[in-house]
C-alpha positions as CSV (number, residue, x, y, z in Angstrom):
1,M,11.3,49.0,6.3
2,F,11.9,45.9,8.4
3,D,12.5,46.7,12.0
4,G,13.5,43.6,14.0
5,F,12.2,45.1,17.2
6,T,8.9,45.9,15.8
7,E,8.5,42.6,14.4
8,H,9.6,41.1,17.7
9,A,7.0,43.2,19.6
10,R,4.3,42.1,17.3
11,V,5.1,38.4,17.8
12,N,5.3,38.9,21.6
13,R,1.9,40.7,21.7
14,R,0.4,37.7,19.8
15,S,1.8,35.1,22.0
16,E,0.7,36.9,25.3
17,R,-3.0,36.5,24.3
18,P,-4.4,33.4,25.9
19,K,-5.4,30.7,23.4
20,Q,-9.2,30.3,23.3
21,Y,-11.3,27.5,21.9
22,R,-14.8,27.7,20.5
23,N,-17.5,25.5,22.1
24,P,-18.7,23.3,19.1
25,L,-22.3,23.4,20.3
26,V,-22.4,27.0,20.5
27,V,-21.0,27.1,16.9
28,A,-23.6,24.8,15.9
29,Q,-26.4,26.9,17.4
30,E,-25.0,30.1,15.8
31,W,-25.1,28.3,12.4
32,H,-28.6,27.1,13.1
33,A,-29.7,30.7,13.9
34,L,-28.0,31.9,10.7
35,M,-29.9,29.4,8.7
36,A,-33.3,30.1,10.3
37,D,-32.8,33.9,10.3
38,G,-31.6,34.1,6.8
39,G,-33.8,31.4,5.3
40,L,-30.7,29.5,4.3
41,N,-30.3,25.8,3.6
42,Q,-27.1,24.0,4.5
43,A,-25.6,24.5,1.0
44,D,-26.3,28.2,1.2
45,L,-24.7,28.4,4.6
46,A,-21.7,26.4,3.5
47,H,-21.4,28.9,0.6
48,E,-21.6,31.9,3.0
49,L,-19.1,30.5,5.4
50,K,-16.7,29.2,2.8
51,V,-16.8,25.6,4.2
52,S,-18.0,22.4,2.6
53,R,-21.6,21.1,2.8
54,A,-20.3,18.1,4.6
55,R,-18.7,20.4,7.2
56,V,-22.0,22.1,7.8
57,T,-23.7,18.8,8.1
58,Q,-21.1,17.5,10.7
59,V,-21.5,20.7,12.8
60,M,-25.3,20.7,12.7
61,K,-25.5,17.0,13.5
62,L,-24.2,17.9,17.0
63,L,-27.6,19.4,17.7
64,D,-29.0,15.9,17.6
65,L,-27.6,15.2,20.9
66,D,-30.0,15.1,23.9
67,P,-31.3,18.5,24.7
68,K,-30.1,18.3,28.4
69,V,-26.6,17.2,27.1
70,V,-26.6,20.3,24.7
71,A,-27.7,22.6,27.4
72,T,-25.0,21.4,29.8
73,I,-22.3,21.8,27.2
74,V,-23.6,25.2,26.0
75,A,-23.6,26.3,29.7
76,L,-19.8,26.0,29.7
77,G,-19.9,29.1,27.6
78,D,-17.9,30.0,24.5
79,R,-14.3,31.1,24.1
80,L,-13.0,28.5,26.4
81,S,-9.5,28.7,27.8
82,R,-8.8,25.0,27.3
83,R,-10.4,22.2,25.2
84,V,-13.0,20.9,27.7
85,I,-15.1,19.5,24.9
86,T,-14.3,18.9,21.3
87,E,-16.4,18.3,18.2
88,R,-14.3,15.2,17.5
89,A,-15.4,13.8,21.0
90,L,-19.0,14.8,20.6
91,R,-19.5,13.4,17.0
92,P,-19.5,9.7,18.0
93,M,-22.1,10.4,20.9
94,V,-24.8,11.4,18.4
95,G,-27.4,8.7,18.2
96,T,-26.2,6.9,21.4
97,P,-28.5,6.3,24.3
98,V,-29.1,9.4,26.6
99,D,-27.5,7.7,29.6
100,Q,-24.2,7.2,27.6
101,Q,-24.2,10.8,26.5
102,T,-24.8,11.9,30.0
103,A,-22.0,9.7,31.4
104,H,-19.7,11.2,28.7
105,V,-20.5,14.7,29.7
106,I,-20.2,14.1,33.4
107,S,-16.8,12.6,32.9
108,W,-15.7,15.8,30.9
109,C,-17.6,18.5,32.8
110,G,-19.0,17.2,36.1
111,E,-22.6,16.7,37.1
112,P,-25.1,18.7,35.0
113,K,-26.6,21.7,36.7
114,P,-30.2,21.5,37.7
115,A,-31.2,24.5,35.6
116,C,-30.3,22.6,32.4
């Protein structure tokens, strides 16, 4: 039975939750761990996650960024409250010189932490 009040309450509960965004480099690290732990290749992982092999390649390619850049972005954490960094912004940085990668990250996140 449809109860307008119940439906309205369900919608309100959903809208009260703050939107969270995944850190693309954390996702890439998780997928890398799944491949390593499970002995999977990219095609197997794509099948398991129900995504295309091209999608797995796109995400995994993010790990080709400079290790300090990766560490700085991963240090932001996961489940971000806003889109601090996006996969779409990171993809073109792969293969660029480290100083350019660092400059982009500083413009988005501020100076890298010394621990990184």
